[in-house]
C-alpha positions as CSV (number, residue, x, y, z in Angstrom):
1,M,-57.2,-105.0,8.6
2,K,-55.5,-102.6,10.9
3,K,-52.1,-103.8,9.6
4,I,-53.2,-103.1,6.0
5,L,-54.5,-99.6,7.0
6,S,-51.2,-98.9,8.8
7,S,-49.2,-100.0,5.8
8,L,-51.3,-97.8,3.5
9,L,-50.8,-94.8,5.8
10,V,-47.1,-95.3,5.9
11,V,-47.0,-95.6,2.1
12,S,-49.1,-92.4,1.8
13,L,-46.9,-90.5,4.1
14,L,-43.7,-91.6,2.3
15,F,-45.4,-90.5,-1.0
16,V,-46.3,-87.1,0.4
17,V,-42.8,-86.6,1.9
18,G,-41.3,-87.8,-1.4
19,C,-43.4,-85.3,-3.4
20,Q,-42.5,-82.5,-1.0
21,Q,-38.8,-83.3,-1.3
22,K,-39.1,-83.5,-5.1
23,T,-40.9,-80.1,-5.2
24,K,-38.2,-78.5,-3.0
25,E,-35.6,-79.9,-5.3
26,Q,-37.4,-78.6,-8.4
27,L,-37.8,-75.2,-6.8
28,K,-34.1,-75.1,-6.0
29,E,-33.2,-76.1,-9.6
30,N,-35.5,-73.4,-11.0
31,E,-34.4,-70.7,-8.6
32,L,-32.9,-67.7,-10.4
33,K,-29.2,-67.1,-9.8
34,G,-26.3,-65.4,-11.5
35,T,-25.0,-61.8,-12.1
36,I,-26.4,-59.1,-14.3
37,T,-24.3,-56.2,-15.3
38,M,-25.7,-52.8,-16.4
39,S,-24.1,-49.5,-17.4
40,G,-25.1,-46.3,-19.1
41,A,-27.4,-43.3,-18.9
42,W,-27.4,-41.1,-15.8
43,A,-31.1,-40.5,-16.6
44,L,-32.0,-44.2,-16.0
45,Y,-29.5,-44.9,-13.2
46,P,-31.7,-44.1,-10.2
47,M,-34.6,-46.2,-11.7
48,A,-32.2,-49.1,-12.6
49,V,-30.8,-49.1,-9.1
50,K,-34.3,-49.3,-7.6
51,W,-35.3,-52.1,-9.9
52,A,-32.1,-54.0,-9.1
53,E,-32.7,-53.7,-5.3
54,E,-36.3,-54.9,-5.5
55,F,-35.5,-57.8,-7.9
56,Q,-32.7,-59.0,-5.7
57,K,-35.1,-59.1,-2.7
58,I,-37.3,-61.5,-4.6
59,H,-34.3,-63.5,-6.0
60,P,-31.5,-63.4,-3.3
61,K,-29.1,-65.5,-5.4
62,V,-29.1,-62.9,-8.2
63,R,-26.6,-60.0,-8.2
64,I,-27.2,-56.9,-10.3
65,D,-24.3,-54.4,-10.7
66,V,-25.4,-51.0,-12.0
67,A,-23.0,-48.3,-13.2
68,A,-23.6,-44.9,-14.7
69,G,-21.5,-43.1,-17.3
70,G,-23.8,-41.8,-20.0
71,A,-26.0,-43.3,-22.7
72,G,-23.1,-43.5,-25.2
73,K,-21.1,-45.7,-22.7
74,G,-24.1,-47.9,-22.0
75,A,-24.7,-48.6,-25.7
76,A,-21.0,-49.2,-26.4
77,D,-20.6,-51.5,-23.4
78,A,-23.7,-53.5,-24.4
79,L,-22.8,-53.8,-28.0
80,A,-19.3,-54.9,-27.1
81,R,-20.8,-57.4,-24.6
82,V,-18.9,-55.7,-21.7
83,V,-22.3,-55.6,-19.9
84,D,-25.5,-57.5,-20.2
85,I,-27.7,-54.4,-20.4
86,G,-26.9,-50.9,-21.5
87,N,-29.1,-48.1,-20.2
88,V,-29.9,-45.6,-23.0
89,S,-31.8,-42.3,-22.6
90,R,-32.2,-41.4,-26.3
91,E,-33.2,-42.9,-29.6
92,I,-31.2,-46.0,-30.7
93,F,-28.9,-44.8,-33.5
94,P,-29.0,-46.5,-36.9
95,A,-25.3,-47.4,-36.6
96,E,-26.1,-49.2,-33.3
97,I,-28.9,-51.1,-35.0
98,K,-26.5,-52.2,-37.7
99,K,-24.1,-53.5,-35.1
100,G,-26.9,-55.8,-33.7
101,A,-28.6,-53.6,-31.1
102,W,-31.7,-55.1,-29.6
103,W,-33.7,-52.9,-27.2
104,V,-36.9,-52.5,-25.2
105,S,-38.3,-49.3,-23.8
106,V,-38.8,-49.5,-20.0
107,T,-40.0,-46.0,-18.7
108,K,-40.1,-42.3,-19.6
109,D,-38.7,-39.0,-18.3
110,A,-37.6,-35.6,-19.6
111,V,-34.8,-33.1,-19.9
112,V,-35.3,-29.6,-18.5
113,P,-33.3,-26.4,-18.9
114,T,-31.8,-25.1,-15.6
115,V,-30.6,-21.9,-14.1
116,N,-29.1,-20.7,-10.8
117,E,-31.7,-19.9,-8.1
118,N,-30.1,-16.4,-7.7
119,N,-30.2,-15.6,-11.4
120,P,-30.5,-11.8,-11.8
121,V,-33.5,-12.0,-14.1
122,L,-35.2,-14.9,-12.5
123,K,-38.5,-13.2,-11.9
124,D,-38.8,-12.3,-15.6
125,L,-37.8,-15.8,-16.6
126,F,-40.5,-17.3,-14.5
127,S,-43.2,-15.1,-15.7
128,K,-42.3,-15.0,-19.4
129,G,-40.4,-18.2,-19.9
130,V,-37.9,-18.8,-22.7
131,K,-38.9,-19.7,-26.3
132,R,-37.3,-22.5,-28.3
133,G,-35.8,-20.0,-30.7
134,T,-33.9,-18.3,-27.8
135,F,-32.5,-21.6,-26.7
136,I,-31.3,-22.2,-30.3
137,D,-29.6,-18.7,-30.2
138,I,-27.9,-19.7,-26.9
139,W,-26.7,-23.2,-27.5
140,I,-26.5,-23.4,-31.3
141,K,-26.0,-20.0,-32.9
142,E,-24.3,-18.2,-30.0
143,R,-26.3,-15.1,-30.7
144,V,-27.5,-14.5,-27.2
145,K,-24.6,-13.9,-24.8
146,D,-26.3,-11.8,-22.0
147,W,-29.2,-12.5,-19.7
148,K,-30.6,-9.1,-20.5
149,D,-31.3,-10.4,-24.0
150,V,-33.0,-13.6,-23.0
151,V,-36.3,-12.0,-22.0
152,P,-37.7,-8.4,-22.3
153,L,-37.0,-6.9,-18.8
154,S,-39.7,-5.0,-16.9
155,K,-37.0,-3.1,-15.0
156,K,-33.4,-2.1,-15.5
157,I,-30.9,-4.7,-14.2
158,F,-27.5,-3.4,-13.0
159,G,-24.3,-5.3,-12.8
160,K,-22.7,-8.1,-14.8
161,T,-25.2,-10.3,-16.6
162,D,-23.3,-12.1,-19.2
163,L,-24.6,-15.6,-19.9
164,H,-22.5,-18.7,-19.1
165,V,-23.5,-21.7,-21.1
166,Y,-22.9,-25.3,-19.9
167,T,-23.4,-28.6,-21.8
168,R,-22.4,-32.2,-21.3
169,S,-18.9,-33.5,-22.1
170,D,-19.9,-37.1,-22.2
171,A,-21.9,-38.8,-24.9
172,C,-25.3,-38.9,-23.3
173,G,-29.0,-39.0,-23.8
174,A,-29.7,-35.7,-22.1
175,A,-27.6,-33.7,-24.5
176,A,-28.8,-35.7,-27.5
177,T,-32.4,-35.1,-26.5
178,W,-31.9,-31.4,-25.7
179,A,-30.1,-31.0,-29.1
180,K,-32.9,-32.8,-30.9
181,Y,-35.4,-30.4,-29.4
182,L,-33.2,-27.6,-30.8
183,G,-33.1,-29.4,-34.2
184,K,-29.5,-30.5,-34.0
185,N,-27.2,-33.2,-32.6
186,Q,-25.2,-33.3,-29.3
187,E,-21.9,-32.3,-31.1
188,D,-23.6,-29.0,-32.2
189,L,-24.3,-27.8,-28.7
190,L,-22.0,-25.0,-27.6
191,G,-20.9,-24.3,-24.0
192,V,-18.5,-25.5,-21.3
193,G,-18.6,-29.3,-21.3
194,V,-19.2,-30.9,-17.9
195,Y,-19.3,-34.6,-17.2
196,G,-22.4,-36.3,-16.0
197,D,-25.8,-35.2,-14.8
198,P,-24.6,-34.5,-11.2
199,G,-21.7,-32.5,-12.5
200,L,-23.8,-30.3,-14.8
201,A,-26.3,-29.6,-12.0
202,E,-23.4,-28.6,-9.7
203,A,-21.9,-26.3,-12.3
204,V,-25.1,-24.3,-12.6
205,K,-25.6,-24.3,-8.8
206,K,-22.1,-22.6,-8.4
207,D,-22.6,-20.1,-11.2
208,I,-25.2,-17.4,-10.7
209,L,-25.1,-16.6,-14.4
210,G,-25.1,-20.2,-15.6
211,I,-27.6,-22.1,-17.8
212,G,-27.6,-25.8,-18.4
213,F,-30.0,-28.8,-18.7
214,N,-30.6,-31.9,-16.6
215,N,-32.7,-35.0,-16.4
216,I,-35.6,-34.3,-14.0
217,N,-34.4,-36.7,-11.3
218,Y,-31.2,-34.5,-10.8
219,V,-33.2,-31.3,-10.4
220,Y,-36.0,-32.6,-8.0
221,D,-35.2,-33.9,-4.5
222,A,-36.3,-37.6,-4.1
223,K,-37.8,-37.1,-0.6
224,T,-39.4,-33.6,-0.8
225,K,-40.1,-33.8,-4.5
226,R,-39.3,-30.1,-4.7
227,Q,-36.5,-28.5,-6.8
228,V,-33.1,-29.0,-5.1
229,K,-31.5,-26.1,-3.4
230,G,-29.4,-23.9,-5.6
231,I,-31.0,-24.7,-9.0
232,K,-34.2,-23.8,-10.7
233,V,-36.0,-25.3,-13.7
234,L,-36.2,-22.7,-16.5
235,P,-39.9,-22.6,-17.8
236,I,-40.2,-23.1,-21.5
237,D,-42.7,-20.9,-23.5
238,F,-43.9,-23.8,-25.6
239,N,-46.6,-21.8,-27.5
240,G,-44.3,-18.8,-28.0
241,N,-46.7,-16.2,-26.8
242,G,-44.2,-14.4,-24.5
243,R,-45.6,-15.7,-21.2
244,I,-45.9,-18.8,-19.1
245,D,-49.6,-19.7,-19.3
246,K,-51.4,-21.7,-16.6
247,N,-51.1,-24.9,-18.6
248,E,-47.4,-24.4,-19.0
249,D,-46.7,-23.8,-15.3
250,F,-45.9,-27.3,-13.9
251,Y,-42.4,-27.0,-12.5
252,N,-42.9,-26.5,-8.8
253,S,-42.8,-30.1,-7.8
254,R,-41.7,-33.4,-9.3
255,D,-45.3,-34.7,-9.2
256,E,-46.5,-31.8,-11.3
257,I,-43.9,-32.2,-14.1
258,V,-44.3,-36.0,-14.1
259,K,-48.0,-35.5,-14.7
260,A,-47.3,-32.9,-17.4
261,I,-44.9,-35.4,-19.2
262,A,-47.5,-38.2,-18.9
263,T,-50.3,-36.1,-20.4
264,G,-48.2,-34.6,-23.1
265,K,-48.2,-31.0,-21.8
266,Y,-44.4,-31.3,-21.6
267,P,-43.9,-32.7,-25.2
268,S,-41.4,-35.1,-26.7
269,P,-38.7,-34.0,-27.1
270,P,-37.5,-32.8,-24.5
271,A,-39.5,-35.7,-23.0
272,R,-38.3,-39.2,-24.1
273,D,-38.5,-42.9,-23.6
274,L,-35.7,-44.7,-21.8
275,H,-34.4,-48.1,-23.0
276,F,-32.5,-51.3,-22.1
277,I,-30.2,-52.3,-25.0
278,S,-28.1,-55.4,-25.6
279,Q,-26.1,-57.1,-28.3
280,G,-28.9,-59.2,-29.8
281,K,-31.8,-60.5,-27.9
282,P,-30.6,-61.7,-24.4
283,K,-30.2,-65.5,-24.1
284,R,-29.4,-65.9,-20.4
285,K,-32.5,-66.8,-18.4
286,V,-31.7,-64.5,-15.5
287,V,-31.4,-61.5,-17.8
288,I,-34.6,-62.3,-19.7
289,E,-36.6,-62.8,-16.4
290,F,-35.3,-59.5,-15.0
291,I,-36.4,-57.6,-18.1
292,K,-39.8,-59.3,-18.0
293,W,-40.2,-58.3,-14.4
294,V,-39.2,-54.7,-15.1
295,L,-41.9,-54.6,-17.8
296,T,-44.6,-56.1,-15.5
297,D,-44.4,-56.1,-11.7
298,G,-41.4,-53.7,-11.7
299,Q,-43.5,-51.0,-13.2
300,K,-45.1,-50.3,-9.8
301,Y,-41.9,-48.7,-8.6
302,V,-41.7,-46.2,-11.6
303,P,-43.9,-43.4,-10.1
304,E,-42.3,-43.4,-6.7
305,A,-38.8,-43.2,-8.3
306,G,-39.9,-40.0,-10.2
307,Y,-40.4,-41.6,-13.7
308,I,-43.4,-42.0,-15.9
309,N,-45.0,-45.4,-16.7
310,L,-45.3,-46.3,-20.4
311,T,-48.8,-47.1,-21.6
312,E,-50.0,-50.7,-21.1
313,E,-50.2,-51.1,-24.9
314,K,-46.5,-50.0,-25.2
315,L,-45.4,-52.4,-22.4
316,Q,-47.2,-55.3,-24.1
317,E,-45.3,-54.4,-27.4
318,E,-42.0,-54.4,-25.5
319,L,-42.8,-57.8,-23.9
320,K,-43.5,-59.3,-27.3
321,K,-39.9,-58.4,-28.3
322,L,-38.7,-60.9,-25.7
323,E,-40.9,-63.7,-27.2
324,G,-39.7,-63.1,-30.8
325,E,-36.6,-64.5,-32.4
């Protein structure tokens, strides 16, 4: 009897060990591995880097390479299959759809107008704001060429106050979104062209009479969540009443403007959805699983990175795109 029990015990142990070994082998076979390449929008770059870092911690055999360069580059690279995912911070163009563009929305942010922190009429700008029509006269019609004409001044300003206009030189979502707010396209924007979000922010920092626009994560410090030194967000008088009302005053911190975007106080445009784009629906498992993770567990990193979560309903719509043909 003892021999029979001993034999049964040995068989049981061998079975358990065999199952454990099989489970380990299956896990090893199912482990995600491979490289994912991404390029595109400066607006989405910090968020994409954060997602890549966190996903690689979970899947150490996955490598994700993220490069910036503008939404136009991201779309072109993805459609040419140079990268797996293009980061795009504007609407997907009809021409891109005709070329086979497939995309999902992954988060949200906004474009804001910017000025130098030592602008000679800063006090008036902050109290009165700037109307959409004035921005059109600055960037589109070139009717306003002096800061004294931007807002009615409460006191006389002496010295040079001519207005220096900056825009983006690269095909990008920020310029496309800002132009859309002004009723035009990026190519209609006037001003000195500067490459990239960091470059445009730096140009305004160095020019006391400069005006530009940036994605919010290049205007607010990631640690302090306050506006970065040397640059100020220019308040927009959305209702056109000639002053910045309490419900329009949400620029002091990144948390304030993120909340304003989320609640619609800062409208779209200049707020907008940000997207992943590819040439057709992704087929590689590692790419599909990364996108699924971004739309689910990866969403918990969105607020801390200074972006706005899409609604749960919107996220579910995007996930369904991965399931369809």
